[in-house]
C-alpha positions as CSV (number, residue, x, y, z in Angstrom):
1,M,0.0,0.0,0.0
2,P,1.6,3.3,-1.1
3,S,2.0,6.1,1.4
4,L,0.6,9.5,1.0
5,G,3.1,12.0,-0.3
6,P,3.1,15.8,0.2
7,G,1.2,16.4,-3.0
8,S,-1.6,14.0,-2.0
9,L,-1.9,15.6,1.4
10,L,-2.1,19.1,-0.2
11,L,-4.8,17.9,-2.5
12,I,-6.8,16.4,0.3
13,A,-6.5,19.6,2.4
14,L,-7.6,21.7,-0.6
15,V,-10.6,19.5,-1.2
16,A,-11.6,19.6,2.5
17,L,-11.2,23.4,2.4
18,L,-13.5,23.6,-0.6
19,I,-16.1,21.2,0.8
20,F,-16.3,22.5,4.4
21,G,-15.1,26.1,4.1
22,P,-12.5,27.9,6.2
23,K,-14.8,28.5,9.2
24,K,-15.8,24.9,9.7
25,L,-12.4,23.2,9.1
26,P,-10.9,24.1,12.5
27,E,-14.0,22.7,14.3
28,L,-13.7,19.5,12.4
29,G,-10.0,19.2,13.3
30,K,-10.7,19.8,16.9
31,A,-13.5,17.1,16.9
32,A,-11.1,14.6,15.2
33,G,-8.4,15.3,17.8
34,N,-10.9,14.8,20.6
35,T,-12.1,11.5,19.1
36,L,-8.5,10.2,18.7
37,R,-7.7,11.2,22.3
38,E,-10.7,9.3,23.6
39,F,-9.9,6.3,21.5
40,K,-6.3,6.3,22.7
41,N,-7.4,6.5,26.4
42,A,-9.9,3.7,25.9
43,T,-7.4,1.4,24.2
44,K,-4.8,2.2,26.9
45,G,-7.2,1.2,29.6
46,L,-7.8,-2.1,27.7
47,A,-4.0,-2.7,27.5
48,D,-3.6,-2.0,31.2
49,D,-6.3,-4.5,32.0
50,D,-4.6,-7.2,30.0
51,D,-1.3,-6.5,31.7
52,D,-2.9,-6.8,35.1
53,K,-4.7,-10.0,34.1
54,K,-1.4,-11.6,33.0
55,K,0.3,-10.6,36.2
56,N,-2.5,-12.1,38.3
57,D,-2.4,-15.3,36.2
58,K,1.3,-15.8,36.9
59,Q,0.9,-15.6,40.7
């Protein structure tokens, strides 16, 4: 699977700007960041639970 180059990222940003407009784009970025942060926290909690379970199984 090829990676996205700088030209592709610029094209995606331009299309997003045209579709959503300059006023809505920062709100969408903030919402995406919050979503990723929540997902990261949720998966970290799952990984911590798995580590605790492995430690308890060894004892």
